[in-house]
C-alpha positions in Angstrom: -27.1 20.3 -13.5 -26.9 16.9 -12.0 -24.1 15.5 -9.8 -21.7 13.1 -11.4 -21.7 9.6 -9.9 -19.2 7.0 -11.0 -20.5 3.4 -11.8 -18.5 0.2 -10.7 -18.9 -1.1 -14.2 -17.4 1.9 -16.0 -14.3 2.1 -14.2 -11.1 1.4 -16.0 -8.2 0.3 -13.9 -4.7 1.0 -14.7 -1.4 -0.5 -13.1 1.1 1.7 -11.5 4.5 0.9 -10.2 6.1 2.5 -7.3 10.0 2.1 -6.7 10.6 2.3 -3.0 14.4 2.4 -3.2 15.8 5.3 -1.0 12.3 6.7 -0.4 10.5 6.9 3.1 8.0 4.4 4.2 5.3 7.2 4.8 5.8 8.8 1.4 5.3 5.5 -0.3 2.4 4.4 1.7 0.6 7.6 1.2 1.2 7.6 -2.5 -0.1 4.0 -2.9 -3.1 4.5 -0.7 -4.2 7.6 -2.7 -3.9 5.5 -6.1 -5.4 2.3 -4.4 -8.3 4.5 -3.1 -8.8 6.4 -6.2 -8.4 9.8 -5.0 -6.2 10.9 -7.8 -9.0 10.3 -10.3 -11.1 13.3 -11.4 -14.2 10.9 -11.3 -13.7 10.0 -7.7 -16.9 8.8 -5.8 -16.7 8.3 -2.3 -19.2 5.2 -2.2 -17.8 3.7 -5.2 -14.5 1.7 -5.4 -12.7 4.0 -8.1 -9.1 2.7 -7.3 -6.4 1.7 -9.3 -3.8 -1.3 -8.8 -0.3 -0.6 -7.5 2.9 -2.4 -7.7 5.7 -1.7 -5.0 9.2 -2.8 -5.7 12.4 -2.9 -3.9 10.5 -3.0 -0.5 13.8 -3.9 1.3 15.6 -0.7 0.2 13.0 1.7 1.7 13.8 4.1 4.6 12.7 4.6 8.1 13.8 7.9 9.5 15.1 8.5 13.0 15.4 5.8 15.4 12.1 3.9 14.1 14.2 0.6 13.4 15.0 0.3 17.0 12.0 1.7 18.8 9.1 1.1 16.5 7.3 -2.1 17.2 4.8 -4.2 15.5 2.2 -6.2 17.8 0.0 -8.9 17.1 -1.9 -11.1 19.2 -2.9 -14.8 18.8 -6.0 -14.7 20.7 -4.9 -16.8 23.4 -4.0 -15.8 26.9 -0.6 -14.5 27.0 -0.5 -14.6 23.1 1.0 -11.0 22.6 3.9 -11.2 20.0 6.2 -8.0 19.6 8.7 -7.6 16.7 10.7 -4.6 16.3 10.8 -2.9 13.0 14.6 -3.6 12.2 13.7 -7.2 12.4 10.7 -7.1 10.2 12.6 -5.1 7.7 15.0 -8.1 7.6 12.8 -10.8 7.5 9.5 -9.4 5.8 10.0 -5.8 4.4 6.9 -6.5 2.3 4.9 -6.7 5.4 6.2 -3.4 6.5 4.8 -1.6 3.5 1.5 -3.6 3.6 0.9 -2.5 7.2 1.4 1.2 6.5 -0.9 1.1 3.4 -3.5 -0.8 5.2 -3.6 1.6 7.9 -4.2 4.4 5.5 -7.4 2.6 3.6 -10.9 3.0 4.9 -12.1 0.0 7.2 -15.0 -1.3 5.0 -15.3 -3.4 2.1 -14.0 -0.8 -0.4 -10.8 -0.9 1.7 -10.4 -4.4 1.8 -11.0 -4.4 -2.0 -8.4 -1.8 -2.6 -6.0 -3.5 -0.3 -6.3 -6.6 -2.4 -5.0 -4.5 -5.5 -1.7 -4.0 -3.7 1.3 -6.2 -4.7 4.6 -5.5 -2.9 7.9 -7.3 -3.7 11.2 -7.4 -2.0 13.4 -6.8 -4.9 13.3 -5.3 -8.3 11.6 -7.8 -10.3 7.6 -8.0 -10.2 5.2 -10.6 -11.9 2.7 -8.0 -13.3 4.7 -7.0 -16.5 1.9 -8.2 -18.9 -0.2 -5.4 -17.3 2.3 -2.8 -18.6 2.4 -1.0 -15.2 3.1 3.0 -15.5 5.8 4.3 -13.3 4.4 6.5 -10.5 7.0 9.2 -9.2 7.0 9.8 -5.2 8.5 12.9 -3.9 
């Protein structure tokens, strides 16, 4: 009996849509990262990109529990001396709620070529409308 090894050419990708309304950020990010990485598939192979495509809608209506809106901070650096920028998640949720979801999902993906390719298949939208209706996405329930 030989071990099954998925081939990149044989992978059929489906599209899934996740509605983030009223759901917590962590649960949305975990569900999206698992589908993007292909870990939900029976033919999952660690060295092969087996992931699917994910659309997250209603990003502005997702929930952060506790005091994360006031206390959690997103940092970035320009590369210059004194170039550290800090933004509270409350401000980030008002200005760019899509970025909050993208940051959470990106942190859960592997830090290699497969993770970068998987992250490219993530589409996040602020409202309930999305542009991928032609792909006939399947609704994915998040508990």
